[in-house]
C-alpha positions, 0 to 999 in steps of 0.5 A: 240786473233788476229784481222781480219787484222793479220789473213789475213796477216798470211794466205797470200801465197805471203807474202814471194814472191818478188814484180813483175817487172815493165814489168810484172806489166804493162803486167798484167795491159794490160791484165786486162784492155783488159778484162775490155773493152771486158766486157763493150762491151758485157754489152752494147750488152746485153743492146741493146738486152734488149731494142730491146726486150722491144720495140718488146713487146710494139709494139706487145701490141700496134698493138693488142690493135689497132686491138681490139679498134674499136670493143670495141668503137662500142660496147660502142657507142651503149650502151651509147646512152641515152634512149628516155623515160628517164627524161631530168633532168637525164643523164646516161653514161654506159660503157661495157667492153669486159668481160661483166662488166657494169659501169653505172653513173646517173647524176641528175641535180636536185640533192641537198646536205643536208643542201642546200650547193650546189657548 
């Protein structure tokens, strides 16, 4: 049974061809190197285009976010005011998102952990 290297040598169509002259080898090398340089230049052009598209998306998100930020801040400021009837030992912070989700934290300054270990 033949191994892979022997199979490749048997199937080589150029095994009986004479080697290239130095002139032909250099000409082929120049063609390959020129094609490689063109591919590298187009690759960097694609890279620049991708970075420009990413920058445009980021700027769009920032502009839209800045446009919506003041309205959300005003809404949150109105909700976070502490009610007057609440006990002074309790403090409450509320956040309301644009979708209507409410998050409420209540802080109790008189809170004690079981066992008396308050740190």
